[in-house]
NUFITOR-354620 format. One line per field, with one value per atom (N, C-alpha, C): x, y, z. Coordinates in nm, 2 decimals. Layout:
<pts>
u	(X:...)
v	(Y:...)
w	(Z:...)
</pts>
This chain:
<pts>
u	(-14.77:-14.85:-14.99:-15.04:-15.18:-15.19:-15.09:-15.08:-15.07:-14.98:-14.96:-15.09:-15.16:-15.28:-15.39:-15.40:-15.50:-15.48:-15.36:-15.34:-15.37:-15.35:-15.38:-15.53:-15.60:-15.75:-15.84:-15.78:-15.86:-15.98:-15.97:-16.08:-16.17:-16.14:-16.22:-16.36:-16.46:-16.60:-16.62:-16.70:-16.73:-16.82:-16.79:-16.86:-17.01:-17.02:-17.15:-17.17:-17.29:-17.32:-17.39:-17.42:-17.49:-17.40:-17.43:-17.34:-17.34:-17.44:-17.44:-17.35:-17.35:-17.26:-17.12:-17.10:-16.96:-16.91:-16.99:-16.94:-16.91:-16.98:-16.95:-16.82:-16.82:-16.70:-16.58:-16.60:-16.49:-16.43:-16.52:-16.48:-16.40:-16.44:-16.37:-16.23:-16.22:-16.10:-16.00:-16.05:-15.97:-15.92:-16.02:-15.98:-15.88:-15.89:-15.79:-15.65:-15.65:-15.52:-15.46:-15.54:-15.49:-15.44:-15.51:-15.46:-15.33:-15.31:-15.18:-15.07:-15.10:-15.00:-14.97:-15.07:-15.05:-14.97:-15.00:-14.93:-14.78:-14.74:-14.60:-14.54:-14.61:-14.56:-14.53:-14.62:-14.60:-14.72:-14.72:-14.82:-14.84:-14.96:-14.98:-14.97:-14.94:-14.94:-15.07:-15.17:-15.31:-15.33:-15.46:-15.49:-15.43:-15.39:-15.32:-15.18:-15.12:-14.99:-15.01:-15.12:-15.15:-15.19:-15.27:-15.31:-15.19:-15.10:-14.98:-14.90:-14.88:-14.81:-14.87:-15.01:-15.08:-15.07:-15.08:-15.08:-14.94:-14.83:-14.70:-14.68:-14.75:-14.74:-14.83:-14.94:-15.03:-15.06:-14.97:-14.97:-15.10:-15.18:-15.31:-15.41:-15.39:-15.49:-15.45:-15.55:-15.52:-15.53:-15.43:-15.42:-15.55:-15.61:-15.74:-15.85:-15.87:-15.97:-15.95:-15.82:-15.79:-15.82:-15.79:-15.81:-15.96:-16.04:-16.19:-16.23:-16.18:-16.22:-16.18:-16.06:-16.01:-16.09:-16.12:-16.20:-16.34:-16.39:-16.53:-16.53:-16.43:-16.42:-16.42:-16.33:-16.32:-16.45:-16.52:-16.65:-16.75:-16.75:-16.85:-16.83:-16.70:-16.67:-16.72:-16.70:-16.75:-16.90:-16.97:-17.12:-17.17:-17.10:-17.14:-17.12:-16.99:-16.96:-17.00:-17.00:-17.03:-17.17:-17.24:-17.38:-17.41:-17.31:-17.32:-17.36:-17.48:-17.53:-17.53:-17.59:-17.60:-17.47:-17.37:-17.24:-17.17:-17.20:-17.15:-17.20:-17.33:-17.39:-17.34:-17.32:-17.26:-17.11:-17.04:-16.90:-16.90:-17.00:-17.00:-17.01:-17.08:-17.09:-16.95:-16.89:-16.75:-16.65:-16.66:-16.56:-16.58:-16.70:-16.73:-16.67:-16.69:-16.64:-16.49:-16.43:-16.28:-16.23:-16.29:-16.25:-16.25:-16.36:-16.37:-16.27:-16.25:-16.15:-16.01:-15.98:-15.85:-15.83:-15.94:-15.93:-15.90:-15.97:-15.95:-15.81:-15.77:-15.64:-15.52:-15.52:-15.40:-15.39:-15.50:-15.49:-15.51:-15.56:-15.57:-15.71:-15.74:-15.86:-15.83:-15.71:-15.67:-15.72:-15.85:-15.90:-15.87:-15.84:-15.82:-15.95:-15.97:-16.09:-16.05:-16.15:-16.14:-16.25:-16.23:-16.33:-16.33:-16.45:-16.46:-16.54:-16.49:-16.55:-16.58:-16.71:-16.75:-16.77:-16.69:-16.70:-16.63:-16.69:-16.62:-16.50:-16.49:-16.37:-16.27:-16.26:-16.18:-16.03:-15.98:-15.84:-15.81:-15.90:-15.89:-15.90:-15.99:-16.01:-15.88:-15.83:-15.71:-15.59:-15.58:-15.47:-15.48:-15.60:-15.63:-15.59:-15.63:-15.61:-15.46:-15.38:-15.24:-15.17:-15.22:-15.15:-15.19:-15.31:-15.35:-15.32:-15.33:-15.31:-15.19:-15.13:-15.01:-15.05:-15.18:-15.23:-15.24:-15.20:-15.22:-15.36:-15.40:-15.53:-15.52:-15.61:-15.61:-15.74:-15.73:-15.85:-15.87:-16.00:-16.04:-16.14:-16.12:-16.22:-16.34:-16.46:-16.59:-16.70:-16.80:-16.92:-17.04:-17.11:-17.24:-17.35:-17.41:-17.51:-17.64:-17.67:-17.80:-17.80:-17.70:-17.70:-17.61:-17.54:-17.45:-17.33:-17.29:-17.18:-17.05:-16.94:-16.81:-16.77:-16.72:-16.68:-16.55:-16.49:-16.37:-16.41:-16.36:-16.39:-16.25:-16.25:-16.13:-16.13:-16.02:-16.01:-15.90:-15.93:-15.82:-15.84:-15.72:-15.72:-15.65:-15.72:-15.67:-15.72:-15.67:-15.71:-15.85:-15.92:-16.05:-16.06:-15.96:-15.97:-15.95:-15.86:-15.83:-15.96:-16.03:-16.15:-16.25:-16.27:-16.36:-16.31:-16.18:-16.13:-16.14:-16.12:-16.13:-16.27:-16.37:-16.51:-16.54:-16.48:-16.50:-16.44:-16.32:-16.26:-16.34:-16.39:-16.47:-16.60:-16.67:-16.79:-16.77:-16.66:-16.63:-16.60:-16.53:-16.49:-16.61:-16.68:-16.80:-16.91:-17.00:-17.11:-17.21:-17.19:-17.27:-17.20:-17.08:-17.00:-17.07:-17.05:-17.11:-16.99:-17.01:-16.90:-16.95:-16.87:-16.89:-16.77:-16.79:-16.68:-16.69:-16.58:-16.57:-16.46:-16.48:-16.37:-16.27:-16.15:-16.04:-15.97:-15.97:-15.92:-15.77:-15.69:-15.55:-15.50:-15.40:-15.34:-15.19:-15.11:-14.97:-14.90:-14.79:-14.72:-14.69:-14.66:-14.62:-14.73:-14.69:-14.79:-14.87:-14.86:-14.93:-14.84:-14.89:-14.81:-14.71:-14.59:-14.49:-14.49:-14.48:-14.49:-14.36)
v	(11.92:11.96:11.91:11.91:11.85:11.71:11.63:11.49:11.48:11.56:11.55:11.59:11.70:11.74:11.64:11.58:11.48:11.36:11.32:11.20:11.24:11.36:11.40:11.41:11.47:11.49:11.39:11.28:11.18:11.13:11.12:11.07:11.17:11.30:11.41:11.41:11.43:11.43:11.56:11.55:11.66:11.75:11.88:11.98:12.00:12.02:12.04:11.98:11.94:11.89:12.00:12.11:12.22:12.30:12.30:12.36:12.51:12.57:12.71:12.76:12.69:12.72:12.69:12.58:12.54:12.65:12.70:12.80:12.93:12.97:13.09:13.07:12.97:12.95:12.90:12.83:12.79:12.91:13.00:13.13:13.21:13.22:13.30:13.24:13.11:13.05:13.05:13.02:13.02:13.16:13.26:13.40:13.45:13.41:13.45:13.39:13.26:13.19:13.25:13.27:13.32:13.46:13.54:13.68:13.69:13.60:13.59:13.55:13.46:13.41:13.53:13.60:13.71:13.83:13.85:13.96:13.93:13.80:13.77:13.73:13.78:13.76:13.61:13.52:13.38:13.33:13.20:13.13:12.99:12.93:12.79:12.72:12.79:12.73:12.72:12.77:12.77:12.90:12.94:13.06:13.19:13.19:13.31:13.33:13.22:13.23:13.31:13.27:13.34:13.48:13.51:13.64:13.73:13.67:13.74:13.78:13.69:13.72:13.83:13.82:13.92:14.06:14.06:14.19:14.25:14.17:14.23:14.29:14.23:14.28:14.41:14.41:14.53:14.57:14.66:14.69:14.76:14.81:14.87:14.77:14.65:14.54:14.48:14.47:14.41:14.26:14.19:14.05:13.98:14.04:13.99:13.98:14.09:14.10:14.01:14.00:13.90:13.76:13.73:13.59:13.56:13.65:13.63:13.61:13.69:13.68:13.54:13.50:13.37:13.26:13.26:13.16:13.15:13.27:13.28:13.22:13.24:13.18:13.03:12.98:12.83:12.77:12.83:12.78:12.79:12.89:12.91:12.80:12.77:12.66:12.53:12.51:12.39:12.37:12.48:12.48:12.45:12.50:12.48:12.34:12.29:12.16:12.04:12.06:11.95:11.96:12.06:12.09:12.08:12.13:12.13:12.27:12.31:12.44:12.48:12.39:12.42:12.44:12.35:12.36:12.49:12.53:12.65:12.78:12.77:12.88:12.90:12.78:12.79:12.84:12.80:12.84:12.99:13.05:13.19:13.27:13.21:13.27:13.27:13.15:13.14:13.23:13.24:13.32:13.47:13.52:13.65:13.68:13.59:13.61:13.60:13.51:13.50:13.64:13.70:13.83:13.94:13.94:14.05:14.03:13.91:13.88:13.92:13.88:13.92:14.07:14.14:14.28:14.35:14.29:14.35:14.32:14.19:14.15:14.19:14.15:14.17:14.31:14.38:14.51:14.62:14.58:14.67:14.74:14.79:14.86:15.01:15.05:15.19:15.28:15.29:15.38:15.53:15.60:15.75:15.82:15.93:16.01:16.14:16.19:16.32:16.41:16.53:16.62:16.75:16.79:16.91:17.01:17.13:17.22:17.35:17.39:17.51:17.61:17.72:17.82:17.95:18.06:18.19:18.21:18.13:18.14:18.03:17.99:17.88:17.90:18.02:18.05:18.02:18.07:18.05:17.90:17.83:17.68:17.61:17.65:17.58:17.60:17.72:17.76:17.67:17.66:17.58:17.43:17.38:17.24:17.22:17.31:17.30:17.31:17.41:17.43:17.31:17.27:17.17:17.02:16.99:16.85:16.83:16.94:16.92:16.87:16.89:16.85:16.97:16.95:17.05:17.04:17.15:17.15:17.23:17.21:17.28:17.36:17.48:17.56:17.55:17.52:17.50:17.61:17.67:17.77:17.70:17.75:17.69:17.79:17.75:17.85:17.78:17.83:17.78:17.80:17.70:17.72:17.77:17.75:17.79:17.95:18.01:18.15:18.22:18.14:18.19:18.27:18.23:18.29:18.21:18.29:18.22:18.19:18.06:18.01:17.95:17.93:17.85:17.72:17.61:17.48:17.44:17.40:17.36:17.20:17.15:17.00:16.95:16.85:16.79:16.64:16.57:16.43:16.40:16.31:16.28:16.14:16.10:15.98:15.99:15.87:15.88:15.96:15.94:16.02:16.17:16.20:16.34:16.41:16.34:16.40:16.45:16.38:16.42:16.55:16.57:16.69:16.81:16.77:16.87:16.93:16.83:16.87:16.96:16.93:17.02:17.16:17.16:17.29:17.37:17.31:17.39:17.44:17.35:17.39:17.50:17.50:17.60:17.74:17.74:17.86:17.92:17.83:17.87:17.76:17.79:17.69:17.68:17.76:17.75:17.68:17.63:17.57:17.44:17.41:17.29:17.19:17.07:16.97:16.84:16.78:16.64:16.56:16.44:16.35:16.22:16.18:16.06:15.97:15.84:15.74:15.75:15.76:15.75:15.62:15.53:15.40:15.40:15.48:15.49:15.63:15.67:15.80:15.78:15.84:15.83:15.96:15.97:16.10:16.14:16.27:16.32:16.30:16.24:16.21:16.09:16.02:15.90:15.79:15.69:15.57:15.62:15.57:15.59:15.47:15.49:15.38:15.30)
w	(13.61:13.73:13.72:13.60:13.58:13.63:13.59:13.63:13.78:13.84:13.99:14.06:14.02:14.09:14.06:13.94:13.92:14.01:14.03:14.12:14.27:14.31:14.44:14.46:14.37:14.38:14.31:14.28:14.20:14.28:14.41:14.49:14.55:14.52:14.58:14.51:14.60:14.55:14.47:14.36:14.28:14.36:14.36:14.45:14.40:14.27:14.21:14.07:14.04:13.90:13.82:13.89:13.83:13.73:13.60:13.50:13.52:13.56:13.58:13.69:13.80:13.91:13.87:13.80:13.75:13.66:13.57:13.48:13.55:13.66:13.73:13.81:13.90:13.98:13.91:13.80:13.71:13.65:13.60:13.54:13.63:13.76:13.86:13.89:13.90:13.93:13.81:13.69:13.57:13.54:13.56:13.53:13.63:13.76:13.86:13.82:13.79:13.76:13.64:13.53:13.41:13.42:13.50:13.53:13.60:13.69:13.76:13.66:13.58:13.47:13.38:13.33:13.24:13.31:13.43:13.50:13.51:13.51:13.52:13.39:13.28:13.14:13.11:13.16:13.14:13.06:13.04:12.96:13.00:12.98:13.00:12.87:12.76:12.63:12.56:12.62:12.56:12.48:12.48:12.39:12.44:12.57:12.62:12.56:12.51:12.44:12.31:12.24:12.11:12.13:12.24:12.26:12.31:12.38:12.42:12.30:12.20:12.08:12.00:11.98:11.91:11.98:12.11:12.18:12.18:12.16:12.15:12.01:11.91:11.77:11.76:11.84:11.83:11.98:12.03:12.18:12.22:12.13:12.17:12.21:12.16:12.19:12.33:12.42:12.55:12.54:12.61:12.62:12.67:12.77:12.83:12.73:12.65:12.55:12.44:12.40:12.29:12.33:12.46:12.51:12.51:12.54:12.54:12.40:12.30:12.16:12.11:12.13:12.08:12.14:12.28:12.34:12.29:12.26:12.20:12.06:11.98:11.85:11.86:11.95:11.97:12.01:12.11:12.16:12.05:11.97:11.86:11.76:11.72:11.63:11.68:11.81:11.88:11.87:11.89:11.89:11.75:11.65:11.51:11.46:11.49:11.43:11.52:11.65:11.74:11.79:11.76:11.79:11.95:12.02:12.17:12.21:12.18:12.20:12.35:12.43:12.58:12.64:12.61:12.67:12.62:12.50:12.44:12.51:12.55:12.62:12.76:12.83:12.96:12.95:12.85:12.82:12.80:12.74:12.71:12.85:12.94:13.08:13.14:13.14:13.19:13.13:12.99:12.92:12.96:12.97:13.01:13.15:13.24:13.38:13.38:13.30:13.29:13.24:13.14:13.08:13.18:13.26:13.36:13.48:13.52:13.63:13.58:13.45:13.40:13.39:13.35:13.34:13.48:13.58:13.72:13.77:13.76:13.82:13.74:13.61:13.53:13.48:13.45:13.40:13.51:13.63:13.74:13.75:13.87:13.89:13.91:13.89:13.92:13.81:13.80:13.70:13.73:13.64:13.65:13.62:13.67:13.65:13.58:13.50:13.43:13.48:13.51:13.55:13.46:13.42:13.34:13.43:13.45:13.54:13.46:13.46:13.39:13.50:13.51:13.61:13.57:13.61:13.58:13.67:13.78:13.87:13.83:13.71:13.67:13.70:13.70:13.73:13.88:13.97:14.11:14.14:14.08:14.10:14.06:13.94:13.89:13.99:14.04:14.13:14.26:14.31:14.43:14.41:14.29:14.26:14.26:14.19:14.18:14.32:14.40:14.53:14.63:14.63:14.73:14.69:14.56:14.51:14.43:14.38:14.29:14.15:14.12:13.99:13.89:13.77:13.67:13.61:13.54:13.48:13.35:13.26:13.13:13.11:13.07:13.04:12.89:12.86:12.72:12.68:12.57:12.52:12.47:12.51:12.47:12.46:12.40:12.38:12.43:12.53:12.58:12.48:12.42:12.32:12.37:12.50:12.55:12.56:12.62:12.63:12.53:12.45:12.34:12.40:12.52:12.59:12.58:12.56:12.56:12.71:12.72:12.86:12.85:12.97:12.98:13.06:13.01:13.08:13.13:13.26:13.32:13.32:13.26:13.25:13.33:13.41:13.50:13.51:13.51:13.52:13.66:13.73:13.87:13.91:14.03:14.09:14.14:14.18:14.23:14.36:14.45:14.57:14.55:14.46:14.43:14.36:14.29:14.22:14.32:14.43:14.54:14.59:14.62:14.67:14.57:14.44:14.33:14.33:14.34:14.34:14.46:14.57:14.69:14.67:14.61:14.59:14.49:14.38:14.29:14.35:14.43:14.49:14.60:14.67:14.77:14.70:14.60:14.53:14.45:14.38:14.30:14.32:14.41:14.43:14.31:14.21:14.10:13.98:14.01:13.90:13.85:13.72:13.66:13.64:13.69:13.68:13.62:13.53:13.48:13.51:13.55:13.58:13.50:13.44:13.35:13.40:13.37:13.39:13.28:13.31:13.21:13.23:13.14:13.16:13.19:13.12:13.15:13.13:13.21:13.19:13.20:13.10:13.10:13.10:13.16:13.17:13.31:13.33:13.46:13.56:13.67:13.78:13.76:13.64:13.62:13.57:13.51:13.47:13.36:13.37:13.26:13.17:13.04:12.94:12.94)
</pts>
């Protein structure tokens, strides 16, 4: 395919000579293409093949992150031995962009959210969340260190859209409730992704 495309585009004018622009747009295109390949469990035979093998041996390691690490090692070796510092620095920009694009496309943007709600009406809030959204929640025993009072913290994992509704439910039932919301990178189990 490389040979075919090279013969088709041999006379095409180079769009830019600017290395910075080339590293940004090259990173976007390579990241997009690589992400599509990784999503389909395929490989071009490059470093993503090695990162695929490693991630199968160690499932907790993400292929995209491994790919970035391997490419960074290769570029670093190139900088050390060939003394091409400037090209290495531009390559670092491209590698970073490639990693981010792979993360978004191959691994998805469907971030789950976690919400912690501190309220005396935690039982009523939990019931409303369950009735209105079909989401479970967990009450956690805690002690407030400011007033030295024992409290219950309601913990719930939900989608981004559901978190807004949970916040509204908690505020409506107890407008003095204290809430903190976090990004949860992945959630597995009932109502979420199955392994």
